[in-house]
PQR file of N, CA, C, O and H, with PARSE charges and radii, in Angstrom:
ATOM      1  N   UNK A   1       0.924  -1.201  -0.158 -0.4000 1.5000
ATOM      2  CA  UNK A   1       0.124   0.030  -0.083 -0.0000 2.0000
ATOM      3  C   UNK A   1       0.933   1.640  -0.294  0.5500 1.7000
ATOM      4  O   UNK A   1       0.804   2.659  -0.972 -0.5500 1.4000
ATOM      5  N   UNK A   2       1.768   1.111   0.709 -0.4000 1.5000
ATOM      6  CA  UNK A   2       2.437   2.185   0.735 -0.0000 2.0000
ATOM      7  C   UNK A   2       4.144   2.747  -0.711  0.5500 1.7000
ATOM      8  O   UNK A   2       4.926   3.696  -0.787 -0.5500 1.4000
ATOM      9  H   UNK A   2       1.873   0.283   1.260  0.4000 1.0000
ATOM     10  N   UNK A   3       3.936   1.682  -1.379 -0.4000 1.5000
ATOM     11  CA  UNK A   3       4.622   1.772  -2.668 -0.0000 2.0000
ATOM     12  C   UNK A   3       3.349   2.339  -3.599  0.5500 1.7000
ATOM     13  O   UNK A   3       3.709   2.951  -4.605 -0.5500 1.4000
ATOM     14  H   UNK A   3       3.302   0.912  -1.317  0.4000 1.0000
ATOM     15  N   UNK A   4       2.009   2.220  -3.403 -0.4000 1.5000
ATOM     16  CA  UNK A   4       0.714   2.788  -3.902 -0.0000 2.0000
ATOM     17  C   UNK A   4       0.742   4.367  -3.787  0.5500 1.7000
ATOM     18  O   UNK A   4       0.859   5.341  -4.530 -0.5500 1.4000
ATOM     19  H   UNK A   4       1.717   1.723  -2.586  0.4000 1.0000
ATOM     20  N   UNK A   5       0.630   4.182  -2.917 -0.4000 1.5000
ATOM     21  CA  UNK A   5       0.725   5.765  -2.773 -0.0000 2.0000
ATOM     22  C   UNK A   5       1.783   6.434  -2.708  0.5500 1.7000
ATOM     23  O   UNK A   5       1.552   7.642  -2.669 -0.5500 1.4000
ATOM     24  H   UNK A   5       0.535   3.390  -2.314  0.4000 1.0000
ATOM     25  N   UNK A   6       3.068   6.110  -2.673 -0.4000 1.5000
ATOM     26  CA  UNK A   6       4.379   7.190  -3.435 -0.0000 2.0000
ATOM     27  C   UNK A   6       3.840   6.828  -4.830  0.5500 1.7000
ATOM     28  O   UNK A   6       3.609   7.894  -5.400 -0.5500 1.4000
ATOM     29  H   UNK A   6       3.256   5.128  -2.705  0.4000 1.0000
ATOM     30  N   UNK A   7       3.562   5.869  -5.566 -0.4000 1.5000
ATOM     31  CA  UNK A   7       3.482   5.835  -7.092 -0.0000 2.0000
ATOM     32  C   UNK A   7       2.393   7.095  -7.160  0.5500 1.7000
ATOM     33  O   UNK A   7       2.862   8.126  -7.641 -0.5500 1.4000
ATOM     34  H   UNK A   7       3.749   5.003  -5.103  0.4000 1.0000
ATOM     35  N   UNK A   8       0.961   7.146  -6.729 -0.4000 1.5000
ATOM     36  CA  UNK A   8      -0.016   7.926  -6.748 -0.0000 2.0000
ATOM     37  C   UNK A   8       0.271   9.635  -6.719  0.5500 1.7000
ATOM     38  O   UNK A   8      -0.452  10.516  -7.183 -0.5500 1.4000
ATOM     39  H   UNK A   8       0.580   6.308  -6.338  0.4000 1.0000
ATOM     40  N   UNK A   9       1.721   9.785  -5.934 -0.4000 1.5000
ATOM     41  CA  UNK A   9       1.968  10.987  -5.334 -0.0000 2.0000
ATOM     42  C   UNK A   9       2.982  11.573  -6.587  0.5500 1.7000
ATOM     43  O   UNK A   9       2.930  12.676  -7.131 -0.5500 1.4000
ATOM     44  H   UNK A   9       2.308   9.069  -5.557  0.4000 1.0000
ATOM     45  N   UNK A  10       3.946  10.405  -6.852 -0.4000 1.5000
ATOM     46  CA  UNK A  10       4.831  10.825  -8.110 -0.0000 2.0000
ATOM     47  C   UNK A  10       3.415  11.355  -9.429  0.5500 1.7000
ATOM     48  O   UNK A  10       3.153  12.466  -9.889 -0.5500 1.4000
ATOM     49  H   UNK A  10       3.988   9.509  -6.409  0.4000 1.0000
ATOM     50  N   UNK A  11       2.798  10.029  -9.671 -0.4000 1.5000
ATOM     51  CA  UNK A  11       1.959  10.565 -10.957 -0.0000 2.0000
ATOM     52  C   UNK A  11       1.205  12.049 -10.705  0.5500 1.7000
ATOM     53  O   UNK A  11       0.975  12.739 -11.698 -0.5500 1.4000
ATOM     54  H   UNK A  11       3.011   9.126  -9.297  0.4000 1.0000
ATOM     55  N   UNK A  12       0.835  12.519  -9.409 -0.4000 1.5000
ATOM     56  CA  UNK A  12       0.446  13.705  -9.040 -0.0000 2.0000
ATOM     57  C   UNK A  12       0.931  14.795  -9.640  0.5500 1.7000
ATOM     58  O   UNK A  12       0.424  15.458 -10.545 -0.5500 1.4000
ATOM     59  H   UNK A  12       1.022  11.958  -8.602  0.4000 1.0000
ATOM     60  N   UNK A  13       2.136  14.967  -8.973 -0.4000 1.5000
ATOM     61  CA  UNK A  13       2.838  15.575  -9.399 -0.0000 2.0000
ATOM     62  C   UNK A  13       3.348  16.024 -10.719  0.5500 1.7000
ATOM     63  O   UNK A  13       3.499  17.134 -11.229 -0.5500 1.4000
ATOM     64  H   UNK A  13       2.548  14.429  -8.238  0.4000 1.0000
ATOM     65  N   UNK A  14       3.528  15.014 -11.040 -0.4000 1.5000
ATOM     66  CA  UNK A  14       4.066  14.936 -12.816 -0.0000 2.0000
ATOM     67  C   UNK A  14       2.336  15.400 -13.563  0.5500 1.7000
ATOM     68  O   UNK A  14       2.282  16.219 -14.480 -0.5500 1.4000
ATOM     69  H   UNK A  14       3.406  14.113 -10.625  0.4000 1.0000
ATOM     70  N   UNK A  15       1.502  14.965 -13.192 -0.4000 1.5000
ATOM     71  CA  UNK A  15      -0.322  15.731 -13.934 -0.0000 2.0000
ATOM     72  C   UNK A  15       0.400  17.010 -13.609  0.5500 1.7000
ATOM     73  O   UNK A  15       1.288  17.374 -14.380 -0.5500 1.4000
ATOM     74  H   UNK A  15       1.546  14.299 -12.447  0.4000 1.0000
ATOM     75  N   UNK A  16       0.119  17.712 -12.577 -0.4000 1.5000
ATOM     76  CA  UNK A  16       0.218  18.996 -12.258 -0.0000 2.0000
ATOM     77  C   UNK A  16       1.406  19.832 -12.875  0.5500 1.7000
ATOM     78  O   UNK A  16       1.381  21.048 -13.067 -0.5500 1.4000
ATOM     79  H   UNK A  16      -0.602  17.416 -11.950  0.4000 1.0000
ATOM     80  N   UNK A  17       2.313  19.087 -13.118 -0.4000 1.5000
ATOM     81  CA  UNK A  17       3.800  20.199 -14.011 -0.0000 2.0000
ATOM     82  C   UNK A  17       3.068  20.179 -15.397  0.5500 1.7000
ATOM     83  O   UNK A  17       2.992  21.266 -15.970 -0.5500 1.4000
ATOM     84  H   UNK A  17       2.333  18.100 -12.962  0.4000 1.0000
ATOM     85  N   UNK A  18       2.472  18.989 -16.061 -0.4000 1.5000
ATOM     86  CA  UNK A  18       2.039  18.625 -17.591 -0.0000 2.0000
ATOM     87  C   UNK A  18       1.129  19.591 -17.400  0.5500 1.7000
ATOM     88  O   UNK A  18       1.283  20.306 -18.390 -0.5500 1.4000
ATOM     89  H   UNK A  18       2.534  18.106 -15.596  0.4000 1.0000
ATOM     90  N   UNK A  19       0.057  20.181 -16.578 -0.4000 1.5000
ATOM     91  CA  UNK A  19      -1.249  20.726 -16.724 -0.0000 2.0000
ATOM     92  C   UNK A  19      -0.644  22.353 -16.515  0.5500 1.7000
ATOM     93  O   UNK A  19      -1.292  23.296 -16.970 -0.5500 1.4000
ATOM     94  H   UNK A  19      -0.069  19.601 -15.774  0.4000 1.0000
ATOM     95  N   UNK A  20       0.295  22.510 -15.987 -0.4000 1.5000
ATOM     96  CA  UNK A  20       0.675  24.171 -15.645 -0.0000 2.0000
ATOM     97  C   UNK A  20       1.241  24.552 -17.056  0.5500 1.7000
ATOM     98  O   UNK A  20       1.225  25.614 -17.677 -0.5500 1.4000
ATOM     99  H   UNK A  20       0.822  21.744 -15.618  0.4000 1.0000
ATOM    100  N   UNK A  21       1.749  23.303 -17.345 -0.4000 1.5000
ATOM    101  CA  UNK A  21       2.896  23.744 -18.854 -0.0000 2.0000
ATOM    102  C   UNK A  21       1.912  24.013 -20.434  0.5500 1.7000
ATOM    103  O   UNK A  21       2.148  24.602 -21.488 -0.5500 1.4000
ATOM    104  H   UNK A  21       1.762  22.440 -16.840  0.4000 1.0000
ATOM    105  N   UNK A  22       0.731  23.221 -19.886 -0.4000 1.5000
ATOM    106  CA  UNK A  22      -0.346  23.214 -20.822 -0.0000 2.0000
ATOM    107  C   UNK A  22      -0.914  24.923 -20.948  0.5500 1.7000
ATOM    108  O   UNK A  22      -0.918  25.685 -21.916 -0.5500 1.4000
ATOM    109  H   UNK A  22       0.538  22.742 -19.030  0.4000 1.0000
ATOM    110  N   UNK A  23      -1.409  25.128 -19.398 -0.4000 1.5000
ATOM    111  CA  UNK A  23      -2.034  26.551 -19.269 -0.0000 2.0000
ATOM    112  C   UNK A  23      -0.995  27.673 -19.642  0.5500 1.7000
ATOM    113  O   UNK A  23      -1.378  28.685 -20.228 -0.5500 1.4000
ATOM    114  H   UNK A  23      -1.405  24.510 -18.613  0.4000 1.0000
ATOM    115  N   UNK A  24       0.244  27.496 -19.318 -0.4000 1.5000
ATOM    116  CA  UNK A  24       1.421  28.793 -20.200 -0.0000 2.0000
ATOM    117  C   UNK A  24       1.301  28.728 -21.075  0.5500 1.7000
ATOM    118  O   UNK A  24       1.164  29.755 -21.741 -0.5500 1.4000
ATOM    119  H   UNK A  24       0.555  26.673 -18.842  0.4000 1.0000
ATOM    120  N   UNK A  25       1.274  27.584 -21.608 -0.4000 1.5000
ATOM    121  CA  UNK A  25       1.396  27.875 -23.674 -0.0000 2.0000
ATOM    122  C   UNK A  25       0.543  28.338 -23.872  0.5500 1.7000
ATOM    123  O   UNK A  25       0.610  29.400 -24.491 -0.5500 1.4000
ATOM    124  H   UNK A  25       1.384  26.750 -21.068  0.4000 1.0000
ATOM    125  N   UNK A  26      -0.773  27.810 -23.462 -0.4000 1.5000
ATOM    126  CA  UNK A  26      -1.959  28.554 -24.147 -0.0000 2.0000
ATOM    127  C   UNK A  26      -2.230  29.806 -23.884  0.5500 1.7000
ATOM    128  O   UNK A  26      -3.042  30.373 -24.615 -0.5500 1.4000
ATOM    129  H   UNK A  26      -0.828  26.947 -22.960  0.4000 1.0000
ATOM    130  N   UNK A  27      -1.656  30.484 -22.853 -0.4000 1.5000
ATOM    131  CA  UNK A  27      -1.716  31.504 -22.214 -0.0000 2.0000
ATOM    132  C   UNK A  27      -0.551  32.595 -23.296  0.5500 1.7000
ATOM    133  O   UNK A  27      -0.840  33.521 -24.054 -0.5500 1.4000
ATOM    134  H   UNK A  27      -0.997  30.023 -22.259  0.4000 1.0000
ATOM    135  N   UNK A  28       0.376  32.177 -23.054 -0.4000 1.5000
ATOM    136  CA  UNK A  28       1.826  32.706 -23.447 -0.0000 2.0000
ATOM    137  C   UNK A  28       2.436  31.997 -24.549  0.5500 1.7000
ATOM    138  O   UNK A  28       3.666  31.945 -24.527 -0.5500 1.4000
ATOM    139  H   UNK A  28       0.611  31.425 -22.438  0.4000 1.0000
ATOM    140  N   UNK A  29       2.003  31.599 -25.234 -0.4000 1.5000
ATOM    141  CA  UNK A  29       2.194  31.045 -26.515 -0.0000 2.0000
ATOM    142  C   UNK A  29       3.588  31.134 -27.315  0.5500 1.7000
ATOM    143  O   UNK A  29       4.168  30.158 -27.792 -0.5500 1.4000
ATOM    144  H   UNK A  29       1.004  31.641 -25.252  0.4000 1.0000
ATOM    145  N   UNK A  30       4.159  32.868 -27.401 -0.4000 1.5000
ATOM    146  CA  UNK A  30       5.378  32.953 -28.174 -0.0000 2.0000
ATOM    147  C   UNK A  30       6.568  32.574 -26.886  0.5500 1.7000
ATOM    148  O   UNK A  30       7.751  32.335 -27.133 -0.5500 1.4000
ATOM    149  H   UNK A  30       3.688  33.661 -27.014  0.4000 1.0000
ATOM    150  N   UNK A  31       6.138  32.578 -25.894 -0.4000 1.5000
ATOM    151  CA  UNK A  31       7.709  32.215 -24.435 -0.0000 2.0000
ATOM    152  C   UNK A  31       8.489  31.009 -25.531  0.5500 1.7000
ATOM    153  O   UNK A  31       7.983  30.256 -26.363 -0.5500 1.4000
ATOM    154  H   UNK A  31       5.178  32.772 -25.694  0.4000 1.0000
ATOM    155  N   UNK A  32       9.738  31.190 -25.164 -0.4000 1.5000
ATOM    156  CA  UNK A  32      10.615  30.159 -25.826 -0.0000 2.0000
ATOM    157  C   UNK A  32      10.895  29.232 -24.809  0.5500 1.7000
ATOM    158  O   UNK A  32      10.965  29.792 -23.715 -0.5500 1.4000
ATOM    159  H   UNK A  32      10.149  31.802 -24.489  0.4000 1.0000
ATOM    160  N   UNK A  33      11.118  27.763 -24.760 -0.4000 1.5000
ATOM    161  CA  UNK A  33      10.937  26.563 -23.900 -0.0000 2.0000
ATOM    162  C   UNK A  33      12.074  26.909 -23.087  0.5500 1.7000
ATOM    163  O   UNK A  33      12.242  26.094 -22.180 -0.5500 1.4000
ATOM    164  H   UNK A  33      11.061  27.309 -25.649  0.4000 1.0000
ATOM    165  N   UNK A  34      13.087  28.048 -23.117 -0.4000 1.5000
ATOM    166  CA  UNK A  34      13.676  28.095 -21.720 -0.0000 2.0000
ATOM    167  C   UNK A  34      13.146  28.781 -20.667  0.5500 1.7000
ATOM    168  O   UNK A  34      13.670  28.620 -19.565 -0.5500 1.4000
ATOM    169  H   UNK A  34      12.950  28.711 -23.854  0.4000 1.0000
ATOM    170  N   UNK A  35      12.074  29.620 -20.799 -0.4000 1.5000
ATOM    171  CA  UNK A  35      11.340  29.795 -19.781 -0.0000 2.0000
ATOM    172  C   UNK A  35      10.934  29.016 -18.834  0.5500 1.7000
ATOM    173  O   UNK A  35      10.860  29.327 -17.646 -0.5500 1.4000
ATOM    174  H   UNK A  35      11.648  29.751 -21.694  0.4000 1.0000
ATOM    175  N   UNK A  36      10.522  27.484 -19.541 -0.4000 1.5000
ATOM    176  CA  UNK A  36       9.999  26.978 -18.707 -0.0000 2.0000
ATOM    177  C   UNK A  36      11.103  25.697 -18.389  0.5500 1.7000
ATOM    178  O   UNK A  36      11.141  25.316 -17.219 -0.5500 1.4000
ATOM    179  H   UNK A  36      10.582  27.231 -20.507  0.4000 1.0000
ATOM    180  N   UNK A  37      11.714  25.237 -19.065 -0.4000 1.5000
ATOM    181  CA  UNK A  37      12.965  24.473 -18.774 -0.0000 2.0000
ATOM    182  C   UNK A  37      14.405  24.945 -18.673  0.5500 1.7000
ATOM    183  O   UNK A  37      14.782  25.903 -19.346 -0.5500 1.4000
ATOM    184  H   UNK A  37      11.683  25.546 -20.015  0.4000 1.0000
ATOM    185  N   UNK A  38      15.195  24.314 -17.872 -0.4000 1.5000
ATOM    186  CA  UNK A  38      16.891  24.524 -17.939 -0.0000 2.0000
ATOM    187  C   UNK A  38      17.241  24.118 -19.509  0.5500 1.7000
ATOM    188  O   UNK A  38      16.512  23.385 -20.177 -0.5500 1.4000
ATOM    189  H   UNK A  38      14.889  23.535 -17.325  0.4000 1.0000
ATOM    190  N   UNK A  39      18.481  24.715 -19.995 -0.4000 1.5000
ATOM    191  CA  UNK A  39      19.128  24.149 -21.102 -0.0000 2.0000
ATOM    192  C   UNK A  39      19.029  22.340 -21.227  0.5500 1.7000
ATOM    193  O   UNK A  39      18.151  21.785 -21.887 -0.5500 1.4000
ATOM    194  H   UNK A  39      19.074  25.310 -19.453  0.4000 1.0000
ATOM    195  N   UNK A  40      19.894  21.745 -20.611 -0.4000 1.5000
ATOM    196  CA  UNK A  40      19.930  20.616 -20.305 -0.0000 2.0000
ATOM    197  C   UNK A  40      18.284  20.135 -20.361  0.5500 1.7000
ATOM    198  O   UNK A  40      18.057  19.348 -21.280 -0.5500 1.4000
ATOM    199  H   UNK A  40      20.607  22.196 -20.075  0.4000 1.0000
ATOM    200  N   UNK A  41      17.393  20.408 -19.716 -0.4000 1.5000
ATOM    201  CA  UNK A  41      16.217  19.602 -20.129 -0.0000 2.0000
ATOM    202  C   UNK A  41      15.605  19.623 -21.315  0.5500 1.7000
ATOM    203  O   UNK A  41      14.842  18.726 -21.674 -0.5500 1.4000
ATOM    204  H   UNK A  41      17.578  21.048 -18.970  0.4000 1.0000
ATOM    205  N   UNK A  42      15.926  20.770 -22.098 -0.4000 1.5000
ATOM    206  CA  UNK A  42      14.900  21.092 -23.355 -0.0000 2.0000
ATOM    207  C   UNK A  42      15.907  20.342 -23.996  0.5500 1.7000
ATOM    208  O   UNK A  42      15.481  19.752 -24.989 -0.5500 1.4000
ATOM    209  H   UNK A  42      16.547  21.498 -21.806  0.4000 1.0000
ATOM    210  N   UNK A  43      16.898  20.201 -23.797 -0.4000 1.5000
ATOM    211  CA  UNK A  43      17.761  19.467 -25.097 -0.0000 2.0000
ATOM    212  C   UNK A  43      17.852  17.993 -24.916  0.5500 1.7000
ATOM    213  O   UNK A  43      18.264  17.414 -25.920 -0.5500 1.4000
ATOM    214  H   UNK A  43      17.244  20.680 -22.990  0.4000 1.0000
ATOM    215  N   UNK A  44      17.554  17.181 -23.820 -0.4000 1.5000
ATOM    216  CA  UNK A  44      17.451  16.080 -23.436 -0.0000 2.0000
ATOM    217  C   UNK A  44      15.864  15.793 -24.146  0.5500 1.7000
ATOM    218  O   UNK A  44      15.646  14.779 -24.810 -0.5500 1.4000
ATOM    219  H   UNK A  44      17.219  17.652 -23.004  0.4000 1.0000
ATOM    220  N   UNK A  45      14.925  16.741 -23.918 -0.4000 1.5000
ATOM    221  CA  UNK A  45      13.350  16.497 -24.481 -0.0000 2.0000
ATOM    222  C   UNK A  45      13.544  16.104 -25.917  0.5500 1.7000
ATOM    223  O   UNK A  45      13.099  15.177 -26.595 -0.5500 1.4000
ATOM    224  H   UNK A  45      15.102  17.565 -23.379  0.4000 1.0000
ATOM    225  N   UNK A  46      14.539  17.339 -26.217 -0.4000 1.5000
ATOM    226  CA  UNK A  46      14.589  17.520 -27.946 -0.0000 2.0000
ATOM    227  C   UNK A  46      15.398  16.098 -28.462  0.5500 1.7000
ATOM    228  O   UNK A  46      15.604  15.905 -29.660 -0.5500 1.4000
ATOM    229  H   UNK A  46      14.900  18.092 -25.667  0.4000 1.0000
TER
END
């Protein structure tokens, strides 16, 4: 049960982060990705 709680918490944090990204892009679409991600992060995702 403890492992399930940790997994749900991790998925919740990731979900909120993705929702935040979606909201920011819809409101401020011309922003570069460097505003939301560090250089290493966006390069890794690219």
